[in-house]
C-alpha positions as CSV (number, residue, x, y, z in Angstrom):
1,M,-22.7,3.5,20.5
2,L,-21.7,5.0,17.2
3,E,-20.9,2.6,14.3
4,A,-17.7,2.8,12.4
5,P,-17.6,5.1,9.4
6,P,-18.2,3.3,6.1
7,F,-14.6,3.8,4.9
8,N,-11.1,5.1,5.8
9,V,-9.1,7.3,3.5
10,S,-5.3,7.4,3.7
11,E,-4.0,10.6,2.1
12,P,-0.7,10.8,0.2
13,T,2.3,11.4,2.3
14,G,4.6,12.0,-0.6
15,P,4.2,14.3,-3.6
16,I,0.6,13.7,-4.9
17,A,0.4,11.2,-7.7
18,P,-2.3,10.7,-10.4
19,V,-3.1,7.3,-8.8
20,V,-6.0,6.2,-6.6
21,V,-6.1,2.8,-4.9
22,D,-9.2,1.3,-3.4
23,S,-10.1,-1.8,-1.4
24,P,-13.9,-2.3,-1.3
25,H,-14.0,-5.8,0.3
26,S,-11.5,-5.7,3.1
27,G,-13.9,-4.4,5.8
28,M,-15.1,-6.8,8.5
29,I,-16.8,-4.4,11.0
30,W,-20.3,-5.7,11.2
31,P,-23.1,-3.1,11.4
32,A,-25.6,-3.7,14.2
33,D,-28.4,-4.7,11.9
34,F,-26.5,-7.4,9.9
35,A,-27.6,-10.4,11.9
36,P,-26.7,-13.2,9.4
37,A,-27.7,-16.8,9.9
38,A,-24.5,-18.2,8.2
39,P,-21.7,-19.2,10.5
40,R,-19.0,-16.5,11.0
41,E,-16.4,-18.9,9.4
42,A,-18.5,-19.1,6.2
43,I,-18.8,-15.3,6.1
44,L,-15.1,-14.8,6.5
45,T,-14.6,-16.6,3.2
46,T,-16.3,-13.7,1.5
47,W,-13.7,-11.3,3.1
48,D,-10.8,-9.9,1.1
49,A,-8.8,-10.4,4.2
50,F,-6.0,-7.9,4.9
51,V,-6.1,-6.4,1.4
52,D,-6.2,-2.9,2.8
53,E,-3.0,-3.8,4.8
54,L,-1.3,-5.2,1.7
55,W,-1.7,-1.8,0.0
56,A,-1.3,0.3,3.1
57,D,2.1,1.7,1.9
58,A,0.5,3.2,-1.3
59,P,0.2,6.7,0.2
60,Q,4.0,6.9,0.7
61,S,4.2,6.8,-3.1
62,G,1.8,9.7,-3.4
63,A,-1.3,7.6,-4.1
64,T,-4.6,8.0,-2.3
65,L,-5.9,4.8,-0.5
66,L,-9.6,4.2,0.2
67,A,-10.8,1.2,2.1
68,A,-14.2,0.0,3.2
69,N,-14.9,-0.9,6.8
70,F,-18.2,-2.7,6.2
71,P,-18.3,-6.3,5.0
72,R,-19.2,-7.2,1.4
73,A,-21.4,-9.8,2.9
74,Y,-23.5,-6.9,4.3
75,V,-23.7,-4.9,1.1
76,D,-21.3,-5.3,-1.8
77,A,-19.7,-2.0,-3.0
78,N,-18.6,-3.7,-6.2
79,R,-22.1,-4.4,-7.5
80,A,-24.5,-2.1,-9.2
81,M,-27.3,-0.7,-7.0
82,S,-29.9,-2.6,-9.0
83,D,-28.1,-6.0,-8.8
84,I,-30.5,-7.3,-6.2
85,D,-32.1,-10.8,-5.9
86,P,-35.8,-10.2,-5.4
87,T,-36.2,-13.6,-3.6
88,L,-34.3,-12.0,-0.7
89,L,-36.9,-9.3,-0.2
90,A,-40.0,-9.3,2.0
91,E,-41.8,-7.0,-0.5
92,P,-41.3,-5.8,-4.1
93,W,-38.5,-3.3,-4.7
94,P,-39.9,0.1,-5.7
95,T,-37.8,0.5,-8.9
96,P,-36.8,-1.9,-11.7
97,L,-34.1,-4.4,-10.8
98,S,-31.3,-5.7,-13.0
99,P,-30.0,-8.9,-11.5
100,T,-26.7,-10.1,-13.0
101,E,-25.0,-13.5,-13.1
102,Y,-23.5,-12.6,-9.8
103,T,-27.0,-12.5,-8.2
104,T,-27.9,-15.8,-10.0
105,R,-24.9,-17.3,-8.2
106,G,-25.9,-15.8,-4.9
107,M,-23.4,-12.9,-4.8
108,G,-25.4,-9.8,-5.8
109,L,-25.5,-6.5,-4.0
110,I,-26.9,-8.4,-1.0
111,R,-25.6,-11.9,-0.8
112,R,-28.0,-14.8,-0.8
113,N,-25.3,-17.4,0.2
114,A,-22.1,-17.2,2.2
115,L,-20.8,-20.4,0.6
116,P,-22.5,-22.9,-1.7
117,D,-25.7,-24.2,0.0
118,V,-25.0,-22.0,3.1
119,P,-27.7,-19.3,3.1
120,M,-26.7,-15.9,4.5
121,Y,-30.1,-15.3,6.1
122,D,-32.9,-17.2,7.7
123,R,-35.4,-14.4,7.0
124,K,-36.5,-12.0,4.2
125,L,-35.0,-8.5,4.2
126,S,-37.3,-5.5,4.1
127,V,-36.9,-2.9,1.3
128,R,-36.2,-0.4,4.1
129,D,-33.4,-2.6,5.5
130,V,-31.7,-2.8,2.1
131,Q,-32.2,0.9,1.3
132,R,-30.5,1.7,4.7
133,R,-27.5,-0.4,3.8
134,I,-27.2,1.4,0.5
135,A,-27.7,4.9,2.0
136,D,-25.4,4.4,5.0
137,H,-22.6,2.3,3.5
138,Y,-22.6,1.6,-0.2
139,A,-23.5,5.1,-1.4
140,P,-20.9,6.9,0.8
141,Y,-18.1,4.6,-0.3
142,R,-18.9,4.9,-4.0
143,A,-19.4,8.7,-3.7
144,E,-16.0,9.1,-2.0
145,L,-14.2,7.0,-4.6
146,S,-15.9,9.0,-7.4
147,A,-14.9,12.2,-5.7
148,R,-11.3,11.2,-5.3
149,L,-11.0,10.0,-8.9
150,N,-12.7,13.2,-10.2
151,A,-10.4,15.4,-8.1
152,T,-7.3,13.6,-9.3
153,H,-8.5,13.8,-12.9
154,R,-9.0,17.5,-12.6
155,R,-5.6,18.0,-11.1
156,F,-3.6,16.0,-13.6
157,G,-5.9,15.7,-16.6
158,A,-5.8,11.9,-16.2
159,V,-6.2,9.3,-13.4
160,W,-5.0,5.8,-12.9
161,H,-7.1,3.7,-10.5
162,I,-6.2,0.3,-9.0
163,N,-9.2,-1.6,-7.6
164,C,-7.8,-4.2,-5.1
165,H,-9.2,-7.6,-4.2
166,S,-8.2,-11.1,-3.1
167,M,-9.3,-14.4,-4.4
168,K,-9.6,-17.9,-2.9
169,S,-6.8,-20.2,-4.2
170,R,-9.5,-22.4,-5.8
171,G,-12.9,-21.5,-7.1
172,N,-16.0,-23.0,-5.4
173,A,-19.4,-23.9,-6.8
174,M,-20.5,-20.2,-6.7
175,N,-17.6,-19.2,-9.0
176,V,-17.3,-19.4,-12.8
177,D,-14.1,-21.4,-12.4
178,H,-15.4,-24.0,-9.9
179,G,-12.7,-26.3,-8.9
180,A,-9.9,-24.5,-10.8
181,T,-6.6,-23.7,-9.2
182,R,-6.1,-20.0,-9.6
183,P,-3.0,-18.0,-10.7
184,D,-1.1,-15.7,-8.4
185,L,-2.9,-12.6,-9.8
186,V,-5.7,-11.7,-12.1
187,V,-5.5,-8.2,-13.7
188,S,-8.7,-7.0,-15.3
189,D,-10.1,-4.1,-17.4
190,R,-13.3,-5.6,-18.8
191,H,-11.5,-6.4,-22.0
192,G,-10.0,-3.0,-22.6
193,T,-13.2,-0.9,-21.8
194,T,-12.1,0.5,-18.4
195,S,-8.4,1.1,-19.1
196,D,-6.1,1.6,-22.0
197,P,-5.0,-2.1,-22.6
198,A,-1.4,-0.9,-22.6
199,H,-1.7,0.2,-19.0
200,T,-3.3,-3.1,-18.0
201,A,-0.5,-5.0,-19.8
202,W,2.1,-3.0,-17.9
203,V,0.6,-4.0,-14.6
204,A,0.4,-7.7,-15.6
205,D,4.0,-7.6,-17.0
206,W,5.4,-5.9,-13.8
207,F,4.2,-8.8,-11.7
208,R,5.2,-11.4,-14.3
209,A,8.7,-10.0,-14.2
210,R,8.8,-10.9,-10.5
211,G,7.9,-14.5,-11.2
212,R,4.2,-14.3,-10.6
213,R,1.7,-16.3,-12.6
214,V,-0.7,-13.6,-14.0
215,Q,-3.9,-13.9,-16.1
216,V,-5.6,-11.0,-17.7
217,N,-9.5,-10.8,-17.7
218,E,-9.7,-14.5,-16.8
219,P,-11.6,-15.7,-14.8
220,Y,-12.4,-12.2,-13.6
221,T,-13.1,-9.4,-16.2
222,G,-13.7,-6.7,-13.6
223,G,-16.6,-5.7,-11.4
224,D,-19.0,-2.7,-11.3
225,I,-16.5,-0.3,-9.7
226,V,-14.1,-0.4,-12.6
227,R,-17.1,-0.5,-15.0
228,S,-18.5,2.7,-13.5
229,N,-15.2,4.6,-13.2
230,G,-13.1,3.6,-16.1
231,A,-13.3,5.7,-19.3
232,P,-10.0,5.4,-21.0
233,A,-10.9,7.8,-23.9
234,S,-11.3,10.5,-21.2
235,G,-8.0,9.6,-19.4
236,R,-9.7,7.5,-16.7
237,H,-8.0,4.1,-16.4
238,S,-9.5,1.6,-13.9
239,I,-7.8,-1.7,-13.4
240,Q,-8.9,-4.5,-11.1
241,V,-6.1,-6.5,-9.3
242,E,-6.9,-9.8,-7.6
243,I,-4.2,-11.4,-5.4
244,N,-4.4,-15.2,-4.6
245,R,-4.9,-15.5,-0.8
246,S,-2.6,-18.4,-0.6
247,L,0.3,-16.1,-1.3
248,Y,0.0,-14.1,1.9
249,M,-2.4,-15.8,4.4
250,D,-3.6,-19.1,5.9
251,E,-6.9,-19.4,4.2
252,S,-8.3,-21.9,6.7
253,A,-7.4,-20.0,9.8
254,F,-8.1,-16.5,8.3
255,E,-4.7,-15.3,9.5
256,R,-1.7,-13.6,7.9
257,G,0.8,-16.1,6.6
258,E,4.6,-16.2,6.8
259,H,4.9,-14.4,3.5
260,F,2.5,-11.5,4.3
261,A,5.3,-9.0,4.9
262,A,6.9,-9.9,1.6
263,V,3.7,-9.6,-0.4
264,R,3.0,-6.2,1.3
265,A,6.5,-5.1,0.2
266,E,5.8,-6.3,-3.3
267,C,2.5,-4.2,-3.4
268,A,4.5,-1.2,-2.2
269,A,7.2,-1.7,-4.8
270,F,4.5,-2.1,-7.5
271,T,2.8,1.2,-6.4
272,R,6.1,3.1,-6.5
273,A,6.7,1.8,-10.0
274,F,3.2,2.4,-11.2
275,V,3.2,6.0,-9.9
276,D,6.4,6.5,-11.9
277,Y,4.8,4.9,-14.9
278,A,1.7,7.1,-14.6
279,R,3.9,10.3,-14.2
280,A,5.8,9.2,-17.3
281,Q,2.6,8.9,-19.3
282,L,1.6,12.4,-18.3
283,A,5.0,13.8,-19.3
284,G,4.8,12.0,-22.6
285,A,1.4,13.4,-23.3
286,A,2.6,16.9,-22.5
287,S,5.7,16.8,-24.7
């Protein structure tokens, strides 16, 4: 049986906008070779549940939407390819590795733990296993995102990228904010290095104007996707947006909550406004 493709792309249905939206952690189709030891309920906590659905109306505003189908627990599209924990491997990796603090906390390219003290695997993974995950899932997703951003940049001379995630309502022992109650949204640009800070501030202020509690670059500064794709001096603006799961879902049951439709409508309204904002930036630059 053929496995699902690594991603889905939803093309703009309205006039094409200089905006690309992606959701790298909302997939939950398990590849045949995943075989984790952790309970499914623990693995579901790693899932950016329904985030692709929250942003599903973005194409109606002219934005392109890219969403992963594979779980981040299998291979994390928001980590650098060298961000691997060598203790997970059955043999040495053939090239130098650069583990980050995420790997130290069990959340590298290949997760060590599903939850604190809940190992993802009861075995070591072969180099070949990990290389296959990269080649068949990680690399195609990252290549498609890069291609979409590059094409949009060529078309308009600039591109605005919204990298979409969800976060647990409270950090656990694997998070930098262990035990902290989180805001409604966290908007990040790696401290102004992946987007013009004015654009990041516009995003945060739009949600604040609707009564949302928003933090910027705290506790998240932005992952490897925005780091790799944001280059504000070249007109490439990548902004990470994290939505608190308690706003739209039942975190314990892993089900959509009573306010799901309202939050989806809010994401759609934001995308419409952000597309207008991006078009205005282009018009201003041309005048």
